[in-house]
A tleap script that builds the chain and sets N, CA, C and O, in Angstrom:
source leaprc.protein.ff14SB
mol = sequence {
  NSER THR GLU PRO GLU THR MET GLU ARG MET
  LYS GLU PHE MET GLN GLY ASN GLY LEU ILE
  ASP SER VAL GLY PRO LYS GLY GLY LYS HIE
  HIE GLU ILE TYR LEU SER ASP PRO ARG LYS
  ALA LYS PRO GLU LYS MET LYS THR VAL LEU
  ARG HIE PRO VAL GLY LYS VAL CLYS
}
set mol.1.N position { -69.711 -65.114 143.350 }
set mol.1.CA position { -70.450 -64.530 142.780 }
set mol.1.C position { -71.606 -64.882 142.187 }
set mol.1.O position { -71.467 -65.633 141.221 }
set mol.2.N position { -73.131 -64.447 142.578 }
set mol.2.CA position { -74.399 -64.880 141.355 }
set mol.2.C position { -73.909 -64.242 140.028 }
set mol.2.O position { -72.785 -63.749 139.932 }
set mol.3.N position { -74.836 -64.275 138.975 }
set mol.3.CA position { -75.357 -64.211 137.685 }
set mol.3.C position { -75.567 -62.178 137.583 }
set mol.3.O position { -75.077 -61.321 136.847 }
set mol.4.N position { -76.857 -62.139 139.121 }
set mol.4.CA position { -77.359 -60.484 139.533 }
set mol.4.C position { -75.871 -60.016 139.197 }
set mol.4.O position { -75.542 -59.540 138.111 }
set mol.5.N position { -74.933 -60.238 140.390 }
set mol.5.CA position { -74.704 -59.635 141.039 }
set mol.5.C position { -73.044 -59.665 140.333 }
set mol.5.O position { -72.173 -58.873 140.691 }
set mol.6.N position { -72.848 -60.680 139.337 }
set mol.6.CA position { -71.454 -59.967 137.895 }
set mol.6.C position { -72.108 -59.365 136.895 }
set mol.6.O position { -71.637 -58.732 135.950 }
set mol.7.N position { -73.009 -59.556 137.110 }
set mol.7.CA position { -73.539 -58.279 135.750 }
set mol.7.C position { -73.902 -56.908 136.693 }
set mol.7.O position { -73.725 -55.938 135.957 }
set mol.8.N position { -74.192 -56.612 137.583 }
set mol.8.CA position { -74.428 -55.304 137.946 }
set mol.8.C position { -72.237 -55.107 137.798 }
set mol.8.O position { -71.786 -54.280 137.005 }
set mol.9.N position { -71.371 -55.894 138.577 }
set mol.9.CA position { -70.119 -55.117 138.822 }
set mol.9.C position { -69.662 -55.225 137.200 }
set mol.9.O position { -68.554 -54.715 137.034 }
set mol.10.N position { -70.194 -55.713 136.098 }
set mol.10.CA position { -69.627 -55.503 135.103 }
set mol.10.C position { -70.494 -54.123 134.402 }
set mol.10.O position { -69.944 -53.551 133.461 }
set mol.11.N position { -71.464 -53.764 134.750 }
set mol.11.CA position { -71.844 -52.535 134.134 }
set mol.11.C position { -71.057 -51.149 134.840 }
set mol.11.O position { -70.791 -50.080 134.291 }
set mol.12.N position { -70.802 -51.569 136.209 }
set mol.12.CA position { -70.744 -50.340 137.060 }
set mol.12.C position { -68.645 -50.318 136.350 }
set mol.12.O position { -67.837 -49.411 136.150 }
set mol.13.N position { -68.605 -51.695 136.225 }
set mol.13.CA position { -66.856 -51.889 134.799 }
set mol.13.C position { -67.320 -50.935 133.461 }
set mol.13.O position { -66.686 -49.882 133.407 }
set mol.14.N position { -68.107 -51.088 132.606 }
set mol.14.CA position { -68.611 -50.202 132.072 }
set mol.14.C position { -68.484 -48.525 131.932 }
set mol.14.O position { -67.795 -47.771 131.245 }
set mol.15.N position { -69.217 -48.406 132.655 }
set mol.15.CA position { -69.690 -47.114 133.246 }
set mol.15.C position { -68.364 -46.165 133.473 }
set mol.15.O position { -68.356 -44.988 133.113 }
set mol.16.N position { -67.252 -46.800 134.105 }
set mol.16.CA position { -66.548 -46.139 134.824 }
set mol.16.C position { -65.059 -46.511 133.921 }
set mol.16.O position { -63.911 -46.454 134.362 }
set mol.17.N position { -65.573 -46.963 132.308 }
set mol.17.CA position { -64.401 -46.952 131.435 }
set mol.17.C position { -64.575 -47.066 130.180 }
set mol.17.O position { -64.066 -47.938 129.475 }
set mol.18.N position { -65.609 -45.833 129.674 }
set mol.18.CA position { -66.879 -44.989 129.139 }
set mol.18.C position { -66.887 -46.387 127.189 }
set mol.18.O position { -66.487 -46.379 126.025 }
set mol.19.N position { -67.579 -47.190 128.089 }
set mol.19.CA position { -67.843 -48.624 127.417 }
set mol.19.C position { -69.311 -48.452 127.865 }
set mol.19.O position { -69.484 -48.214 129.060 }
set mol.20.N position { -70.691 -48.567 126.835 }
set mol.20.CA position { -71.563 -49.110 126.531 }
set mol.20.C position { -72.347 -50.575 126.640 }
set mol.20.O position { -71.555 -51.509 126.513 }
set mol.21.N position { -73.338 -50.867 126.788 }
set mol.21.CA position { -73.915 -52.382 126.444 }
set mol.21.C position { -73.937 -52.363 125.259 }
set mol.21.O position { -73.877 -51.140 125.141 }
set mol.22.N position { -73.961 -52.586 124.636 }
set mol.22.CA position { -73.946 -53.874 123.495 }
set mol.22.C position { -74.857 -54.513 122.296 }
set mol.22.O position { -74.778 -54.598 121.071 }
set mol.23.N position { -75.984 -55.012 123.572 }
set mol.23.CA position { -76.520 -55.969 123.509 }
set mol.23.C position { -78.316 -55.797 122.767 }
set mol.23.O position { -79.333 -55.305 123.254 }
set mol.24.N position { -78.093 -56.347 121.644 }
set mol.24.CA position { -79.540 -56.504 120.888 }
set mol.24.C position { -79.188 -56.143 119.465 }
set mol.24.O position { -78.010 -55.956 119.160 }
set mol.25.N position { -80.420 -56.012 118.351 }
set mol.25.CA position { -80.588 -56.312 117.433 }
set mol.25.C position { -79.378 -55.511 116.358 }
set mol.25.O position { -79.036 -56.009 115.286 }
set mol.26.N position { -78.877 -54.291 116.855 }
set mol.26.CA position { -77.494 -53.653 115.514 }
set mol.26.C position { -76.189 -54.262 116.562 }
set mol.26.O position { -75.065 -54.312 116.064 }
set mol.27.N position { -76.392 -54.729 118.059 }
set mol.27.CA position { -75.130 -54.959 118.749 }
set mol.27.C position { -74.978 -56.362 118.653 }
set mol.27.O position { -74.766 -56.842 117.539 }
set mol.28.N position { -75.075 -57.304 119.936 }
set mol.28.CA position { -74.626 -58.944 119.879 }
set mol.28.C position { -75.172 -59.361 121.162 }
set mol.28.O position { -75.179 -58.468 122.008 }
set mol.29.N position { -75.538 -60.263 121.448 }
set mol.29.CA position { -75.703 -61.338 122.487 }
set mol.29.C position { -74.989 -62.084 123.751 }
set mol.29.O position { -74.108 -62.914 123.531 }
set mol.30.N position { -75.235 -61.891 124.556 }
set mol.30.CA position { -74.875 -62.159 124.983 }
set mol.30.C position { -74.076 -63.368 125.602 }
set mol.30.O position { -75.131 -63.987 125.740 }
set mol.31.N position { -72.923 -64.451 126.210 }
set mol.31.CA position { -72.960 -65.631 125.969 }
set mol.31.C position { -72.561 -66.055 127.383 }
set mol.31.O position { -71.701 -65.300 127.836 }
set mol.32.N position { -72.978 -67.182 128.343 }
set mol.32.CA position { -72.605 -67.572 128.924 }
set mol.32.C position { -72.440 -69.046 128.334 }
set mol.32.O position { -73.223 -69.860 127.846 }
set mol.33.N position { -70.671 -69.017 128.675 }
set mol.33.CA position { -69.833 -70.444 128.786 }
set mol.33.C position { -69.865 -70.732 130.292 }
set mol.33.O position { -69.664 -70.043 131.292 }
set mol.34.N position { -70.357 -72.636 129.964 }
set mol.34.CA position { -69.992 -73.564 131.774 }
set mol.34.C position { -69.395 -73.732 131.776 }
set mol.34.O position { -69.093 -73.859 130.590 }
set mol.35.N position { -68.306 -74.009 132.564 }
set mol.35.CA position { -66.796 -74.716 132.525 }
set mol.35.C position { -67.026 -75.989 132.965 }
set mol.35.O position { -66.744 -77.088 132.488 }
set mol.36.N position { -67.816 -75.506 134.359 }
set mol.36.CA position { -68.795 -76.576 134.973 }
set mol.36.C position { -70.192 -77.347 134.413 }
set mol.36.O position { -71.142 -76.908 133.765 }
set mol.37.N position { -69.762 -79.279 135.186 }
set mol.37.CA position { -70.700 -79.961 135.009 }
set mol.37.C position { -71.882 -79.518 136.293 }
set mol.37.O position { -71.715 -79.886 137.455 }
set mol.38.N position { -73.547 -78.341 135.675 }
set mol.38.CA position { -74.157 -78.377 136.867 }
set mol.38.C position { -74.429 -79.564 136.923 }
set mol.38.O position { -73.803 -79.761 137.965 }
set mol.39.N position { -74.962 -80.833 136.610 }
set mol.39.CA position { -74.937 -82.426 136.857 }
set mol.39.C position { -73.671 -82.705 137.743 }
set mol.39.O position { -74.128 -82.921 138.866 }
set mol.40.N position { -72.584 -82.785 137.779 }
set mol.40.CA position { -71.860 -82.755 139.145 }
set mol.40.C position { -71.157 -81.826 139.837 }
set mol.40.O position { -70.313 -82.202 140.650 }
set mol.41.N position { -71.437 -80.268 139.583 }
set mol.41.CA position { -70.643 -79.795 140.604 }
set mol.41.C position { -71.982 -79.198 141.937 }
set mol.41.O position { -73.200 -79.085 141.793 }
set mol.42.N position { -71.301 -78.982 142.895 }
set mol.42.CA position { -72.072 -77.831 143.395 }
set mol.42.C position { -72.316 -76.243 143.013 }
set mol.42.O position { -71.610 -75.460 142.378 }
set mol.43.N position { -73.337 -76.116 143.522 }
set mol.43.CA position { -74.150 -74.832 143.389 }
set mol.43.C position { -72.695 -73.654 143.464 }
set mol.43.O position { -72.356 -72.880 142.569 }
set mol.44.N position { -72.107 -73.825 144.677 }
set mol.44.CA position { -70.947 -72.510 145.258 }
set mol.44.C position { -69.804 -73.088 144.521 }
set mol.44.O position { -68.781 -72.544 144.938 }
set mol.45.N position { -69.492 -74.110 143.444 }
set mol.45.CA position { -68.498 -74.587 143.011 }
set mol.45.C position { -68.248 -74.168 141.770 }
set mol.45.O position { -67.125 -74.343 141.295 }
set mol.46.N position { -69.589 -73.342 140.805 }
set mol.46.CA position { -69.637 -73.909 139.428 }
set mol.46.C position { -69.150 -72.894 138.788 }
set mol.46.O position { -69.740 -71.937 139.290 }
set mol.47.N position { -68.174 -72.351 137.692 }
set mol.47.CA position { -67.977 -71.733 137.411 }
set mol.47.C position { -68.129 -71.517 135.461 }
set mol.47.O position { -67.711 -72.204 134.529 }
set mol.48.N position { -69.054 -70.027 135.530 }
set mol.48.CA position { -68.713 -69.668 134.134 }
set mol.48.C position { -68.326 -68.607 133.757 }
set mol.48.O position { -67.719 -67.844 134.509 }
set mol.49.N position { -68.638 -68.284 132.306 }
set mol.49.CA position { -68.033 -66.974 131.615 }
set mol.49.C position { -69.128 -66.360 131.459 }
set mol.49.O position { -70.250 -66.853 131.350 }
set mol.50.N position { -68.807 -65.218 131.445 }
set mol.50.CA position { -70.246 -64.909 131.292 }
set mol.50.C position { -69.818 -63.596 129.797 }
set mol.50.O position { -69.480 -62.635 130.489 }
set mol.51.N position { -69.716 -63.253 128.750 }
set mol.51.CA position { -69.785 -62.589 127.211 }
set mol.51.C position { -69.907 -61.744 127.101 }
set mol.51.O position { -71.131 -61.854 127.026 }
set mol.52.N position { -69.731 -60.585 126.976 }
set mol.52.CA position { -71.719 -59.324 127.251 }
set mol.52.C position { -70.963 -58.530 125.888 }
set mol.52.O position { -69.751 -58.608 126.087 }
set mol.53.N position { -71.185 -57.932 124.820 }
set mol.53.CA position { -70.681 -57.338 123.950 }
set mol.53.C position { -70.801 -55.849 124.358 }
set mol.53.O position { -71.883 -55.412 124.749 }
set mol.54.N position { -69.533 -54.947 124.256 }
set mol.54.CA position { -69.580 -53.787 124.980 }
set mol.54.C position { -69.181 -52.804 123.548 }
set mol.54.O position { -68.690 -53.305 122.537 }
set mol.55.N position { -69.494 -51.341 123.691 }
set mol.55.CA position { -69.129 -50.203 122.453 }
set mol.55.C position { -68.828 -49.222 123.637 }
set mol.55.O position { -68.898 -49.300 124.863 }
set mol.56.N position { -68.429 -48.180 122.651 }
set mol.56.CA position { -67.281 -47.062 123.203 }
set mol.56.C position { -68.294 -45.902 123.290 }
set mol.56.O position { -69.063 -45.601 122.377 }
set mol.57.N position { -68.204 -45.198 124.649 }
set mol.57.CA position { -69.569 -44.446 124.337 }
set mol.57.C position { -68.395 -43.035 123.268 }
set mol.57.O position { -67.226 -42.651 123.294 }
set mol.58.N position { -69.777 -42.706 122.399 }
set mol.58.CA position { -69.574 -41.796 122.302 }
set mol.58.C position { -69.539 -40.247 122.399 }
set mol.58.O position { -68.711 -39.606 121.751 }
savepdb mol mol.pdb
quit
C-alpha cells in the first residue's frame, strides 16, 4: 500500500472503533519509522511503521 491508502484505512478503522484523530497542538504528532533503507530497497519492498495518535470519541 501507499501511505495515502494506509492513512485512509487507518481513518476507516478509527471511525469503526469509536476513535478520533488526535494530531494537533493538544494531541500528538504523526510519526513514520522507516524499517527499510530507501537508498538500498526497491520502492515496492519498503516497509514503514506509521504511528498516529488517536483519542476516544466522547
